[in-house]
SESEMAR-482179 format. One record per atom (N, C-alpha, C, O): residue in three letters; x, y, z. Coordinates in steps of 0.2 Angstrom, whole numbers, padded with zeros to 4 digits, always signed. Example, Ala and Ser with C-alpha at 12.3 -4.5 7.8 and 13.67 -1.06 7.14 Angstrom:
<rs>
ala+0066-0028+0039ala+0062-0022+0039ala+0066-0016+0039ala+0071-0017+0042ser+0064-0011+0035ser+0068-0005+0036ser+0064+0000+0039ser+0067+0006+0040
</rs>
This chain:
<rs>
unk+0210-0013+0216unk+0216-0013+0225unk+0213-0008+0228unk+0215-0007+0233unk+0208-0004+0228unk+0205+0000+0233unk+0205-0001+0239unk+0204-0007+0239unk+0207+0001+0246unk+0205+0000+0251unk+0200+0000+0253unk+0197+0005+0251unk+0195-0005+0257unk+0187-0003+0260unk+0191+0002+0265unk+0197+0004+0265unk+0184+0005+0270unk+0185+0009+0275unk+0188+0004+0281unk+0186-0002+0282unk+0192+0008+0284unk+0194+0005+0291unk+0202-0002+0288unk+0206-0006+0292unk+0201-0002+0281unk+0206-0008+0281unk+0214-0005+0281unk+0214-0001+0277unk+0220-0007+0284unk+0223-0005+0282unk+0228-0008+0278unk+0234-0006+0278unk+0227-0014+0275unk+0231-0017+0270unk+0225-0022+0267unk+0221-0025+0270unk+0226-0024+0263unk+0222-0030+0257unk+0226-0037+0259unk+0232-0035+0262unk+0226-0044+0259unk+0229-0047+0261unk+0225-0054+0257unk+0220-0056+0259unk+0229-0057+0252unk+0226-0062+0249unk+0230-0070+0249unk+0235-0070+0245unk+0228-0075+0252unk+0231-0080+0254unk+0228-0086+0250unk+0222-0087+0250unk+0233-0091+0247unk+0229-0097+0245unk+0227-0095+0239unk+0226-0089+0238unk+0226-0102+0235unk+0224-0103+0229unk+0216-0098+0227unk+0215-0094+0223unk+0211-0101+0233unk+0206-0099+0232unk+0206-0091+0230unk+0203-0089+0225unk+0208-0087+0234unk+0209-0079+0233unk+0214-0076+0226unk+0213-0070+0224unk+0220-0082+0223unk+0221-0077+0220unk+0217-0075+0214unk+0219-0070+0211unk+0212-0077+0212unk+0208-0074+0208unk+0205-0068+0209unk+0202-0066+0204unk+0205-0065+0216unk+0203-0059+0218unk+0208-0055+0218unk+0206-0049+0217unk+0215-0057+0219unk+0220-0053+0220unk+0223-0050+0211unk+0226-0045+0209unk+0221-0056+0208unk+0222-0055+0201unk+0217-0052+0198unk+0220-0049+0193unk+0213-0051+0197unk+0207-0046+0196unk+0207-0036+0199unk+0204-0031+0197unk+0211-0037+0204unk+0214-0032+0208unk+0221-0028+0204unk+0222-0022+0203unk+0224-0034+0203unk+0231-0030+0201unk+0229-0029+0193unk+0232-0025+0189unk+0225-0032+0189unk+0223-0028+0182unk+0219-0022+0183unk+0222-0017+0180unk+0213-0020+0186unk+0211-0015+0189unk+0216-0009+0189unk+0215-0004+0186unk+0221-0011+0194unk+0225-0008+0195unk+0231-0006+0190unk+0236-0002+0191unk+0230-0008+0185unk+0236-0008+0179unk+0232-0005+0172unk+0235-0005+0166unk+0226-0004+0173unk+0222-0001+0168unk+0221+0006+0171unk+0219+0011+0167unk+0221+0006+0180unk+0217+0015+0181unk+0223+0017+0180unk+0224+0023+0177unk+0229+0011+0182unk+0238+0018+0181unk+0240+0024+0179unk+0242+0024+0173unk+0241+0030+0182unk+0244+0034+0176unk+0254+0032+0177unk+0258+0032+0172unk+0256+0029+0184unk+0263+0026+0183unk+0263+0021+0187unk+0261+0019+0192unk+0267+0017+0184unk+0268+0007+0185unk+0276+0008+0189unk+0280+0008+0184unk+0277+0008+0193unk+0284+0006+0194unk+0284-0001+0196unk+0278-0003+0198unk+0289-0006+0194unk+0291-0013+0192unk+0298-0015+0195unk+0303-0013+0191unk+0300-0019+0200unk+0307-0020+0204unk+0305-0028+0202unk+0300-0032+0204unk+0310-0030+0198unk+0310-0039+0196unk+0317-0042+0198unk+0321-0043+0193unk+0319-0044+0203unk+0326-0046+0202unk+0326-0053+0200unk+0332-0054+0197unk+0322-0058+0201unk+0324-0065+0196unk+0320-0067+0191unk+0322-0072+0188unk+0315-0064+0189unk+0312-0068+0184unk+0309-0060+0181unk+0309-0055+0184unk+0307-0061+0174unk+0304-0055+0168unk+0298-0054+0172unk+0295-0060+0172unk+0294-0048+0175unk+0287-0044+0177unk+0283-0047+0173unk+0284-0046+0167unk+0278-0050+0175unk+0270-0055+0172unk+0269-0049+0167unk+0267-0051+0161unk+0269-0042+0168unk+0266-0038+0162unk+0271-0039+0155unk+0269-0038+0149unk+0276-0041+0156unk+0281-0041+0149unk+0285-0049+0148unk+0290-0050+0146unk+0279-0054+0150unk+0279-0061+0151unk+0278-0064+0143unk+0272-0064+0141unk+0282-0067+0139unk+0280-0070+0133unk+0274-0078+0134unk+0276-0081+0139unk+0270-0079+0131unk+0266-0084+0131unk+0270-0091+0134unk+0269-0094+0139unk+0276-0092+0128unk+0279-0095+0132unk+0283-0097+0139unk+0285-0103+0142unk+0285-0091+0140unk+0288-0090+0146unk+0284-0089+0153unk+0286-0090+0159unk+0277-0087+0151unk+0272-0088+0156unk+0270-0092+0156unk+0268-0093+0162unk+0269-0098+0152unk+0267-0104+0152unk+0272-0111+0155unk+0270-0116+0156unk+0279-0107+0154unk+0282-0112+0159unk+0285-0111+0166unk+0289-0115+0169unk+0282-0106+0168unk+0282-0102+0174unk+0278-0107+0177unk+0280-0112+0180unk+0270-0104+0175unk+0263-0105+0180unk+0263-0114+0177unk+0259-0117+0180unk+0266-0118+0172unk+0264-0125+0171unk+0270-0127+0179unk+0267-0129+0183unk+0275-0126+0179unk+0277-0130+0183unk+0278-0127+0190unk+0283-0127+0194unk+0272-0122+0191unk+0272-0118+0196unk+0267-0121+0201unk+0268-0119+0207unk+0261-0125+0201unk+0257-0129+0204unk+0251-0127+0201unk+0246-0130+0202unk+0251-0122+0197unk+0244-0121+0193unk+0241-0127+0190unk+0244-0130+0186unk+0234-0130+0193unk+0230-0134+0188unk+0231-0134+0185unk+0232-0128+0182unk+0231-0140+0181unk+0232-0138+0174unk+0229-0137+0169unk+0232-0138+0163unk+0222-0136+0172unk+0216-0134+0166unk+0218-0127+0166unk+0219-0125+0161unk+0219-0123+0172unk+0220-0116+0171unk+0225-0112+0171unk+0227-0107+0173unk+0230-0117+0167unk+0238-0113+0164unk+0234-0111+0159unk+0234-0105+0159unk+0231-0114+0155unk+0232-0111+0147unk+0226-0100+0147unk+0227-0094+0145unk+0221-0103+0152unk+0217-0096+0156unk+0222-0091+0157unk+0223-0086+0154unk+0225-0093+0162unk+0231-0089+0166unk+0236-0084+0159unk+0237-0078+0158unk+0239-0091+0157unk+0244-0087+0151unk+0241-0082+0148unk+0244-0076+0148unk+0233-0083+0145unk+0233-0077+0142unk+0230-0071+0144unk+0228-0067+0141unk+0230-0072+0150unk+0226-0067+0157unk+0234-0063+0156unk+0234-0058+0153unk+0239-0066+0159unk+0244-0063+0159unk+0247-0060+0154unk+0247-0054+0154unk+0249-0063+0148unk+0252-0060+0142unk+0245-0055+0140unk+0246-0054+0133unk+0242-0053+0141unk+0234-0049+0138unk+0236-0043+0142unk+0236-0037+0139unk+0239-0043+0149unk+0242-0038+0152unk+0244-0032+0149unk+0241-0026+0150unk+0249-0033+0144unk+0254-0028+0143unk+0250-0024+0138unk+0252-0018+0136unk+0245-0025+0135unk+0239-0023+0131unk+0239-0015+0132unk+0240-0010+0128unk+0238-0014+0138unk+0238-0007+0143unk+0245-0003+0140unk+0243+0003+0140unk+0251-0004+0137unk+0256+0000+0137unk+0255+0002+0131unk+0257+0007+0130unk+0250-0001+0127unk+0247+0000+0118unk+0242+0005+0118unk+0240+0008+0113unk+0239+0006+0125unk+0231+0009+0125unk+0233+0016+0123unk+0238+0018+0124unk+0227+0021+0120unk+0226+0028+0120unk+0231+0032+0124unk+0235+0036+0122unk+0228+0030+0130unk+0230+0035+0137unk+0236+0029+0141unk+0233+0026+0146unk+0241+0027+0140unk+0244+0020+0144unk+0247+0025+0149unk+0248+0031+0149unk+0250+0020+0155unk+0253+0021+0160unk+0261+0023+0158unk+0262+0021+0152unk+0263+0025+0161unk+0269+0026+0160unk+0274+0019+0166unk+0273+0019+0172unk+0278+0016+0162unk+0281+0010+0165unk+0287+0009+0165unk+0291+0008+0160unk+0289+0009+0173unk+0298+0011+0174unk+0298+0004+0176unk+0295+0003+0181unk+0301+0000+0174unk+0302-0008+0177unk+0310-0008+0178unk+0313-0004+0175unk+0312-0013+0183unk+0320-0013+0185unk+0320-0019+0184unk+0317-0022+0188unk+0323-0023+0181unk+0324-0032+0182unk+0332-0034+0182unk+0337-0031+0180unk+0331-0038+0185unk+0340-0042+0188unk+0340-0045+0184unk+0337-0050+0181unk+0350-0041+0181unk+0351-0048+0177unk+0350-0055+0177unk+0350-0058+0172unk+0350-0058+0183unk+0348-0066+0184unk+0344-0067+0181unk+0345-0073+0179unk+0337-0065+0179unk+0333-0064+0175unk+0333-0066+0167unk+0329-0070+0165unk+0339-0061+0164unk+0339-0062+0157unk+0343-0070+0157unk+0342-0072+0151unk+0346-0073+0162unk+0351-0077+0161unk+0348-0084+0163unk+0348-0089+0160unk+0344-0084+0168unk+0340-0090+0168unk+0335-0091+0163unk+0332-0087+0159unk+0336-0099+0162unk+0335-0102+0154unk+0327-0104+0156unk+0326-0110+0157unk+0323-0100+0157unk+0314-0103+0160unk+0312-0104+0154unk+0311-0100+0149unk+0310-0110+0153unk+0308-0113+0148unk+0312-0115+0141unk+0310-0117+0136unk+0320-0115+0143unk+0325-0117+0139unk+0327-0112+0135unk+0324-0107+0135unk+0333-0113+0129unk+0335-0107+0126unk+0329-0104+0121unk+0325-0101+0125unk+0327-0104+0118unk+0324-0105+0112unk+0318-0099+0114unk+0317-0094+0112unk+0315-0103+0120unk+0309-0097+0124unk+0313-0091+0129unk+0309-0086+0131unk+0318-0091+0130unk+0322-0088+0134unk+0326-0081+0127unk+0329-0075+0129unk+0326-0084+0120unk+0329-0079+0117unk+0325-0076+0115unk+0326-0070+0114unk+0319-0078+0114unk+0313-0074+0110unk+0309-0072+0115unk+0304-0070+0113unk+0309-0073+0123unk+0307-0068+0127unk+0310-0061+0129unk+0307-0055+0131unk+0317-0062+0128unk+0322-0056+0127unk+0321-0050+0121unk+0322-0044+0122unk+0318-0053+0114unk+0320-0051+0111unk+0312-0048+0111unk+0311-0042+0109unk+0304-0051+0115unk+0301-0048+0116unk+0302-0041+0121unk+0299-0035+0120unk+0306-0042+0127unk+0309-0036+0131unk+0312-0031+0126unk+0310-0025+0127unk+0317-0032+0123unk+0317-0025+0118unk+0311-0022+0114unk+0310-0016+0112unk+0309-0026+0113unk+0301-0022+0105unk+0298-0017+0114unk+0297-0011+0114unk+0298-0022+0119unk+0292-0017+0125unk+0298-0012+0126unk+0296-0007+0128unk+0306-0012+0127unk+0308-0005+0130unk+0309+0001+0127unk+0310+0006+0129unk+0307-0001+0117unk+0307+0002+0112unk+0298+0009+0113unk+0296+0014+0110unk+0296+0005+0119unk+0287+0009+0116unk+0290+0015+0121unk+0293+0014+0126unk+0287+0023+0120unk+0290+0027+0124unk+0287+0029+0130unk+0288+0035+0133unk+0283+0025+0131unk+0281+0025+0138unk+0285+0021+0144unk+0283+0021+0150unk+0290+0018+0141unk+0292+0013+0145unk+0300+0014+0145unk+0304+0014+0140unk+0303+0015+0151unk+0309+0014+0156unk+0310+0008+0158unk+0307+0006+0163unk+0315+0005+0154unk+0316-0003+0156unk+0323-0002+0157unk+0327+0000+0152unk+0326-0004+0163unk+0332-0004+0165unk+0334-0011+0170unk+0330-0013+0173unk+0342-0014+0168unk+0345-0021+0170unk+0348-0017+0176unk+0351-0011+0176unk+0345-0022+0182unk+0352-0022+0188unk+0357-0026+0187unk+0355-0032+0189unk+0366-0026+0185unk+0367-0029+0182unk+0370-0033+0189unk+0369-0032+0195unk+0374-0038+0186unk+0376-0043+0194unk+0382-0037+0198unk+0384-0036+0203unk+0384-0036+0194unk+0390-0029+0198unk+0388-0025+0203unk+0391-0024+0209unk+0382-0023+0202unk+0379-0018+0206unk+0381-0020+0215unk+0383-0026+0218unk+0379-0015+0218unk+0383-0016+0225unk+0376-0017+0228unk+0371-0017+0224unk+0374-0018+0234unk+0368-0020+0237unk+0362-0015+0235unk+0363-0009+0233unk+0354-0019+0234unk+0349-0015+0233unk+0344-0015+0236unk+0344-0021+0237unk+0338-0012+0237unk+0333-0017+0242unk+0328-0022+0234unk+0323-0024+0235unk+0332-0022+0227unk+0330-0029+0225unk+0330-0035+0228unk+0326-0040+0229unk+0336-0035+0228unk+0339-0042+0233unk+0332-0042+0237unk+0331-0048+0239unk+0328-0040+0239unk+0324-0041+0245unk+0318-0044+0241unk+0315-0048+0244unk+0316-0042+0235unk+0310-0047+0231unk+0309-0042+0227unk+0312-0037+0227unk+0302-0044+0224unk+0300-0041+0221unk+0294-0039+0221unk+0290-0043+0223unk+0291-0031+0220unk+0286-0029+0220unk+0286-0022+0215unk+0291-0019+0212unk+0278-0020+0215unk+0275-0016+0210unk+0271-0010+0214unk+0267-0009+0219unk+0275-0004+0209unk+0269+0001+0214unk+0266+0005+0208unk+0267+0005+0202unk+0261+0008+0212unk+0254+0010+0207unk+0253+0016+0208unk+0252+0018+0214unk+0253+0023+0203unk+0251+0030+0206unk+0246+0031+0201unk+0247+0033+0195unk+0239+0032+0203unk+0233+0030+0199unk+0230+0039+0196unk+0232+0044+0198unk+0226+0039+0191unk+0225+0046+0187unk+0220+0047+0191unk+0218+0053+0190unk+0216+0044+0195unk+0210+0048+0200unk+0214+0050+0206unk+0220+0051+0205unk+0209+0051+0213unk+0210+0053+0217unk+0212+0048+0224unk+0213+0050+0230unk+0212+0042+0220unk+0217+0036+0224unk+0223+0037+0228unk+0227+0040+0225unk+0226+0035+0234unk+0232+0037+0234unk+0236+0032+0232unk+0233+0027+0232unk+0243+0032+0230unk+0247+0027+0228unk+0246+0020+0232unk+0242+0020+0237unk+0249+0013+0229unk+0247+0007+0234unk+0254+0003+0230unk+0255+0004+0223unk+0259-0001+0235unk+0261-0005+0233unk+0260-0013+0233unk+0259-0015+0238unk+0260-0017+0229unk+0260-0025+0229unk+0263-0029+0229unk+0265-0030+0223unk+0265-0033+0233unk+0269-0039+0234unk+0267-0044+0233unk+0262-0044+0236unk+0269-0050+0230unk+0265-0055+0228unk+0273-0062+0229unk+0278-0061+0227unk+0270-0066+0232unk+0274-0073+0231unk+0268-0080+0229unk+0262-0080+0227unk+0273-0086+0231unk+0270-0092+0227unk+0263-0091+0228unk+0259-0091+0223unk+0260-0090+0234unk+0252-0091+0234unk+0249-0085+0240unk+0244-0087+0243unk+0251-0080+0240unk+0247-0077+0244unk+0249-0068+0240unk+0255-0067+0237unk+0245-0065+0241unk+0248-0056+0237unk+0245-0053+0242unk+0240-0056+0245unk+0250-0046+0244unk+0249-0040+0250unk+0249-0034+0245unk+0253-0031+0241unk+0242-0031+0248unk+0242-0024+0244unk+0244-0015+0252unk+0241-0013+0256unk+0247-0014+0250unk+0249-0009+0254unk+0247-0003+0253unk+0248+0000+0248unk+0242+0000+0259unk+0241+0006+0256unk+0243+0014+0261unk+0244+0020+0259unk+0245+0010+0266unk+0250+0017+0269unk+0253+0021+0268unk+0258+0018+0265unk+0253+0028+0269unk+0257+0030+0263unk+0265+0030+0269unk+0269+0034+0267unk+0265+0029+0273unk+0272+0026+0276unk+0277+0021+0273unk+0283+0022+0271unk+0272+0014+0271unk+0274+0009+0269unk+0275+0012+0261unk+0280+0012+0258unk+0269+0014+0259unk+0271+0016+0251unk+0278+0018+0249unk+0281+0016+0245unk+0278+0025+0253unk+0283+0032+0254unk+0291+0024+0253unk+0296+0024+0249unk+0289+0020+0259unk+0295+0013+0258unk+0298+0011+0253unk+0304+0011+0252unk+0294+0009+0250unk+0295+0007+0244unk+0297+0011+0238unk+0300+0010+0233unk+0294+0017+0240unk+0296+0025+0234unk+0304+0025+0232unk+0308+0024+0227unk+0305+0026+0239unk+0312+0026+0240unk+0317+0019+0242unk+0322+0020+0245unk+0315+0014+0240unk+0318+0005+0238unk+0319+0007+0229unk+0323+0006+0225unk+0313+0009+0229unk+0315+0010+0220unk+0318+0015+0218unk+0321+0015+0212unk+0319+0019+0222unk+0325+0026+0219unk+0332+0022+0220unk+0336+0022+0216unk+0333+0017+0225unk+0342+0017+0227unk+0342+0010+0220unk+0347+0008+0216unk+0335+0006+0221unk+0338+0001+0215unk+0339+0006+0208unk+0342+0003+0204unk+0338+0009+0207unk+0339+0015+0200unk+0345+0016+0199unk+0348+0015+0194unk+0346+0019+0204unk+0352+0022+0206unk+0358+0017+0205unk+0364+0019+0204unk+0356+0009+0206unk+0363+0006+0203unk+0361+0001+0196unk+0365-0002+0194unk+0355+0002+0194unk+0354+0000+0186unk+0358+0004+0182unk+0361+0009+0184unk+0358+0001+0175unk+0359+0001+0169unk+0354+0009+0166unk+0348+0010+0166unk+0358+0012+0164unk+0356+0015+0157unk+0352+0010+0155unk+0352+0004+0156unk+0345+0015+0151unk+0342+0012+0146unk+0345+0009+0142unk+0343+0003+0141unk+0351+0013+0138unk+0354+0011+0131unk+0358+0004+0135unk+0357-0002+0133unk+0361+0005+0139unk+0365+0001+0140unk+0363-0007+0142unk+0366-0012+0141unk+0356-0007+0146unk+0353-0011+0147unk+0352-0015+0141unk+0354-0020+0141unk+0348-0013+0134unk+0346-0014+0128unk+0352-0017+0127unk+0351-0023+0126unk+0359-0014+0126unk+0363-0017+0122unk+0365-0026+0128unk+0366-0031+0125unk+0364-0026+0134unk+0364-0031+0137unk+0361-0036+0136unk+0364-0041+0134unk+0355-0036+0135unk+0346-0038+0133unk+0350-0042+0127unk+0352-0048+0127unk+0352-0036+0120unk+0354-0040+0114unk+0358-0046+0113unk+0358-0051+0110unk+0363-0044+0118unk+0369-0047+0120unk+0369-0053+0122unk+0374-0057+0120unk+0366-0056+0126unk+0363-0061+0131unk+0358-0065+0125unk+0358-0071+0126unk+0353-0062+0120unk+0348-0064+0116unk+0355-0068+0112unk+0357-0074+0114unk+0357-0065+0109unk+0365-0067+0103unk+0364-0074+0104unk+0361-0079+0102unk+0369-0072+0111unk+0372-0078+0116unk+0366-0084+0115unk+0367-0088+0110unk+0361-0085+0117unk+0358-0090+0118unk+0354-0092+0109unk+0354-0098+0106unk+0353-0087+0106unk+0353-0088+0096unk+0358-0094+0093unk+0357-0099+0090unk+0364-0091+0096unk+0367-0093+0094unk+0371-0100+0096unk+0376-0101+0094unk+0368-0103+0101unk+0366-0109+0105unk+0365-0115+0099unk+0363-0112+0094unk+0365-0120+0099unk+0361-0125+0094unk+0359-0130+0103unk+0356-0135+0104
</rs>
């Protein structure tokens, strides 16, 4: 995600550019000292289980022969959290992402149990934004922010169905940093978040 000289932002549009965008995202995750993710509607890609990722990619217009390779890459992304020098991950997930039955009840219950395991890692601060929260910028969509170990400036990564945008300009990055602070202010504590995730998982596991 390094910015080319004279290039203010980097935009990848369409399926042919997605490989380049994914490569840049993986590089950013490997090199980051801190990652902040705001995800109102879906579990963030780095935290997805195999079945959850497969359900999304399989129904999302990805060519059939590319689904499994992409699933493996997506699920493998969270291995950086167990590296010798892992990044600090702060992730704020909307309550709706816990309750949307992506892949069905069994898939979703396993995904929620996986979130609890990830939340227990010492480098992870995982919080849920409840339905009862006031307005916050998470309602505007998902974003990732990366602060690096070296002298690279922080960047913001935005992604939708067929495109990705990386913002480098300090004013843009600061706007998203402020947005993340607002989302954090309406999110539940890590302990309360874990309790809610466990409650939803138990309700799914108790449903035949």
